[in-house]
C-alpha positions in Angstrom: 21.1 -31.0 -12.6 21.4 -33.6 -9.9 19.8 -32.8 -6.6 17.4 -30.1 -7.7 14.3 -32.3 -8.4 13.1 -32.0 -4.8 13.3 -28.2 -4.7 10.6 -25.7 -5.7 11.0 -23.5 -8.8 12.1 -20.4 -6.8 14.6 -22.5 -4.9 16.0 -23.9 -8.1 16.3 -20.4 -9.6 18.2 -19.2 -6.5 20.6 -22.1 -6.5 21.3 -21.7 -10.2 21.5 -17.9 -10.0 18.8 -17.3 -12.6 15.8 -15.0 -13.0 12.3 -16.4 -13.4 10.7 -16.6 -16.8 8.6 -13.6 -16.1 11.6 -11.5 -15.0 13.5 -12.5 -18.1 10.6 -11.5 -20.3 10.4 -8.1 -18.6 14.2 -7.7 -18.9 14.0 -8.6 -22.6 11.2 -6.0 -23.2 13.2 -3.3 -21.6 16.4 -4.2 -23.6 14.4 -4.2 -26.8 12.8 -0.9 -26.1 16.2 0.6 -25.3 17.6 -0.6 -28.6 14.6 0.8 -30.5 14.8 4.2 -28.8 18.5 4.8 -29.2 18.5 3.6 -32.8 20.3 0.2 -32.5 17.5 -1.6 -34.3 16.6 -0.9 -37.9 13.2 0.4 -36.8 11.9 3.9 -36.5 10.7 4.3 -32.9 7.8 6.6 -34.0 6.1 3.5 -35.5 5.6 2.1 -32.0 6.1 4.8 -29.4 5.4 8.5 -28.8 7.8 10.4 -26.6 6.1 12.2 -23.6 5.9 15.9 -24.1 8.9 17.6 -22.5 7.1 20.9 -21.8 5.3 19.3 -18.9 7.3 18.8 -15.7 7.1 15.0 -15.7 9.0 12.9 -13.3 11.2 10.2 -14.5 13.9 10.0 -17.2 14.6 11.8 -20.4 13.2 9.0 -22.7 9.8 8.8 -21.0 7.1 7.5 -23.3 3.5 8.6 -23.7 1.0 6.0 -22.6 -1.7 6.1 -25.3 -5.2 5.0 -24.6 -6.6 2.0 -26.3 -10.2 0.8 -26.1 -9.6 -2.6 -27.8 -8.3 -5.4 -25.6 -6.3 -6.7 -28.5 -4.4 -3.4 -28.7 -3.6 -3.4 -25.0 -1.6 -6.6 -25.5 0.7 -5.1 -28.2 4.3 -4.8 -27.2 4.1 -1.0 -27.8 1.4 -0.8 -25.2 2.2 -3.3 -22.5 5.9 -2.4 -22.1 5.5 1.4 -21.8 4.7 1.6 -18.0 7.6 -0.7 -17.1 9.9 1.4 -19.3 8.7 4.7 -17.7 9.4 3.3 -14.3 13.2 3.1 -14.9 15.5 5.7 -13.3 17.6 8.1 -15.4 20.8 6.3 -14.3 19.7 3.2 -16.2 18.4 4.9 -19.3 21.6 7.0 -19.7 23.6 3.9 -20.5 26.0 4.4 -23.4 25.7 0.9 -24.8 23.4 -2.1 -24.7 25.7 -4.1 -22.4 25.9 -1.1 -20.1 22.1 -0.8 -20.1 21.8 -4.5 -19.2 24.3 -4.2 -16.3 22.6 -1.1 -15.0 19.2 -2.7 -15.2 20.4 -5.8 -13.3 22.1 -3.5 -10.7 18.9 -1.5 -10.3 16.8 -4.6 -9.7 19.4 -5.9 -7.2 19.3 -2.5 -5.4 15.5 -2.7 -5.4 15.6 -6.1 -3.7 14.1 -7.9 -6.7 
């Protein structure tokens, strides 16, 4: 676009109303996890994730995931490992979405409310 070449990357994103690449990647991870956990993907969630035990009084939402330990650095970079902490940080109001589009909208609103 004309007139953006002299601006920094954050300034260009702000003018265009876009998220950074890192933010878009985090958003895509959360959307994919939502789809897997509610059954929108043709994947059994138990292949990747373990639900946190409900008998403990854990804070957070109803779809909270167990963070499994891994000693291998390679395993720590798997999608099923690196995205769990971000997922567990979401509030119940976002996770309770009834559809994927509703989840996306609630996630964006949550980030906007958080000042991100």
